[in-house]
C-alpha positions in Angstrom: -6.9 42.6 38.4 -8.8 42.4 35.1 -7.9 40.6 31.8 -6.8 43.3 29.1 -6.0 41.0 26.0 -6.2 37.5 24.8 -4.3 36.4 21.6 -3.2 33.0 19.8 0.3 32.9 18.5 1.7 30.4 16.2 5.2 29.0 16.0 6.9 27.2 13.1 8.0 23.8 14.7 9.6 22.5 11.7 6.8 20.3 10.1 4.2 21.2 12.2 3.0 24.5 13.9 2.5 25.0 17.6 0.1 27.1 19.1 0.0 29.1 22.2 -2.5 31.3 24.1 -1.2 34.6 25.8 -3.3 36.6 28.2 -2.3 39.8 29.6 -3.7 41.7 32.5 -4.4 45.5 33.1 -1.4 45.1 35.7 1.0 43.7 33.5 1.0 40.0 34.1 1.3 37.7 31.3 -0.1 34.0 31.5 0.8 31.5 28.9 -1.0 28.4 27.7 -0.2 25.8 24.9 -2.9 24.0 22.8 -1.2 22.8 19.7 -3.1 20.9 17.1 -1.3 19.2 14.3 -3.7 19.9 11.5 -5.9 23.0 12.5 -4.0 25.8 13.9 -6.1 28.3 12.4 -9.3 26.9 13.7 -7.8 26.9 17.3 -6.8 30.6 16.8 -10.2 31.3 15.5 -11.8 29.7 18.7 -9.5 31.6 21.0 -10.7 34.8 19.4 -14.3 33.9 19.6 -13.7 33.3 23.4 -11.9 36.5 24.0 -14.8 38.9 24.2 -16.1 36.6 27.0 -12.8 36.9 29.0 -11.6 40.6 28.7 -12.6 42.5 31.5 -12.9 39.6 34.0 -10.8 39.0 36.8 -8.6 36.0 35.4 -7.8 34.3 39.0 -11.6 32.5 39.5 -10.4 29.9 36.9 -13.1 27.3 37.4 -16.1 29.9 36.9 -14.2 31.3 33.7 -14.0 27.6 32.4 -17.7 27.0 33.0 -18.4 30.1 31.3 -16.5 29.0 28.3 -18.3 25.7 28.4 -21.5 27.0 28.1 -20.4 29.3 25.2 -19.2 26.5 23.1 -21.9 24.2 24.1 -23.4 23.4 20.6 -20.0 22.7 19.2 -18.3 21.1 22.1 -15.3 18.9 21.8 -12.3 18.9 19.3 -10.9 22.2 18.6 -13.2 24.3 20.8 -11.9 22.1 24.1 -8.2 22.4 22.7 -8.7 26.3 22.7 -10.4 26.2 26.1 -7.3 24.3 27.4 -4.9 26.7 26.3 -6.7 29.6 27.9 -7.2 27.7 31.1 -3.4 27.1 31.3 -2.8 30.8 30.8 -5.2 31.5 33.4 -3.5 29.2 35.9 -0.3 30.7 35.0 -1.6 34.2 35.9 -3.0 33.0 39.2 0.3 31.4 40.2 2.4 34.6 39.3 -0.1 36.8 41.2 0.4 34.4 44.1 4.2 34.5 43.6 4.2 30.6 43.6 4.9 27.8 40.9 1.7 26.6 39.0 1.9 23.1 40.7 1.8 24.6 44.1 -2.0 25.5 43.3 -2.6 21.5 42.9 -1.3 20.5 46.2 2.5 20.5 45.5 5.0 18.1 43.8 4.7 14.4 44.3 8.1 13.4 43.0 11.4 15.3 41.9 12.5 13.0 39.1 10.5 11.9 36.3 11.5 9.0 33.9 12.7 10.2 30.4 12.1 7.9 27.3 13.3 8.6 23.7 10.1 9.7 21.8 9.6 8.6 18.2 12.8 6.9 18.3 13.7 6.3 14.5 10.5 8.0 13.4 12.1 11.6 13.1 15.2 9.9 11.3 13.0 8.0 8.8 11.0 11.4 8.1 13.6 14.1 8.4 17.0 12.6 8.6 18.5 14.7 5.8 17.1 17.8 7.3 18.4 16.9 10.9 21.7 15.5 9.7 21.2 12.3 11.4 22.4 8.9 10.6 20.1 7.1 8.0 17.9 3.9 8.6 18.6 2.0 5.5 18.7 -1.7 7.0 18.1 -3.2 10.1 21.6 -3.1 11.1 20.9 0.7 11.4 18.0 0.0 13.6 20.5 -2.0 15.9 22.8 0.9 15.8 20.1 3.3 17.1 18.9 0.9 19.9 22.7 0.8 21.2 22.6 4.6 20.9 19.5 4.7 23.1 21.2 2.7 25.7 24.6 4.7 25.3 22.7 8.0 25.9 21.1 6.8 29.1 17.6 6.4 28.0 15.8 3.7 29.9 12.9 3.4 27.3 12.2 4.2 23.9 9.0 4.7 21.8 9.0 4.1 18.1 6.4 4.1 15.3 6.0 1.5 12.4 9.4 2.4 10.8 10.5 0.5 7.7 14.2 0.9 6.8 15.0 1.4 3.2 16.4 4.1 0.9 14.7 6.1 1.9 13.3 4.9 5.2 9.5 5.1 5.6 7.0 5.4 8.4 3.6 3.6 8.0 1.0 6.2 8.6 -2.2 5.6 6.9 -4.2 7.0 9.8 -3.1 10.4 8.8 -3.1 9.9 4.9 -5.8 10.5 2.3 -6.8 9.0 -1.0 -7.3 5.4 -2.3 -6.2 2.3 0.0 -5.8 4.2 3.2 -9.0 3.3 5.1 -8.8 -0.5 5.6 -7.5 -0.3 9.1 -6.2 -3.9 8.8 -2.6 -4.7 9.1 -1.3 -6.7 5.9 1.0 -9.6 6.6 3.9 -7.5 5.3 3.1 -4.8 7.9 2.9 -7.4 10.8 6.1 -8.9 9.6 7.7 -5.5 9.6 6.5 -4.5 12.9 7.8 -8.0 14.4 11.2 -7.3 12.8 11.3 -3.9 13.9 10.6 -4.3 17.7 12.6 -7.7 17.7 15.7 -5.7 16.5 15.2 -3.1 19.0 14.8 -5.6 21.9 17.9 -7.5 20.7 19.9 -4.1 20.7 18.8 -2.5 23.9 18.3 -5.6 26.0 15.7 -6.8 28.6 15.8 -3.8 31.1 15.1 -1.1 28.5 11.1 -0.5 28.1 9.8 -0.7 24.6 6.9 1.3 23.3 5.1 1.2 19.8 2.9 3.9 18.7 0.1 2.9 16.4 -1.6 6.2 16.3 -4.8 5.9 14.2 -3.7 3.5 11.8 -5.7 0.4 12.6 -9.3 -0.8 13.6 -9.7 -2.8 16.7 -9.1 -6.2 15.1 -5.9 -4.9 13.7 -4.5 -3.8 17.0 -5.3 -7.0 18.9 -3.4 -8.8 16.1 -0.5 -6.7 16.7 -0.7 -6.8 20.6 -0.9 -10.5 20.3 2.3 -10.6 18.1 4.3 -8.4 20.6 3.6 -10.3 23.6 7.0 -12.1 23.7 8.7 -8.7 23.7 7.6 -7.5 26.9 6.5 -4.1 25.8 6.3 -1.3 28.2 3.2 -0.4 26.3 1.3 -0.5 23.1 -0.2 3.1 22.3 -3.3 3.4 20.5 -5.8 6.1 19.8 -9.5 5.5 20.0 -12.3 6.9 21.3 -14.4 4.0 22.2 -13.9 2.6 25.4 -15.3 -0.7 24.8 -12.7 -1.5 21.9 -9.8 -0.4 24.4 -11.4 -2.7 27.0 -11.7 -5.6 24.3 -8.0 -5.2 23.6 -7.0 -4.9 27.2 -8.7 -8.2 28.1 -7.5 -10.4 25.2 -3.6 -9.6 25.4 -1.1 -9.2 28.3 0.5 -6.3 26.1 -0.2 -3.2 28.1 -2.0 -0.4 26.3 -1.6 3.4 26.5 
């Protein structure tokens, strides 16, 4: 069995593209991997194409060796988009290997540990604030609408929800300076108004869903360490399931973890 073709494919997922890797073997097996990036799909596809000549003609089954070959190929520009492309390729290789053996991929890693997975409502309210008109969902004009959304979470059987910094209004907005550009977007410090908005949003959700439903807040890349710590302390009284914060600095994450009872993700 040899790799005959490697390609990257893009799919329009609404307001962002999804990127998939498709690897085909000379005996007709096809493996699929996913490696989507919100901002640079063409860079991902380029990396996949740059690695294709390393893969074509090889047996796809020694996945670990091929991964190390790719790692050495991108050694001078490791990380970021390069490793995302490698991840998509690796997933496709595992898919081929499992299909060749006639087993699910999870059997290659020791078999399943559970047959149930807890499901939470991700970006609850965020999508309605950003795309409500397109999706035909109820608007979030006031905090009463947030209360109604929280009750909908419970009615639909979810045991947890994750939201972002949604601010009701006409229209509702989501506070996303970490993904913005231009002036007044790089401070990384929450204003008093933003702290009040976060407190009111999470408090409204907690009152609506009750004490048994998990609450998660995704802060993305919007704040520096000091700002996240202020928010974490603010939210301690709501017994959050977690506070999600994107940061590459382990010392910063440790500082936050040791300074609050709010759990980090």
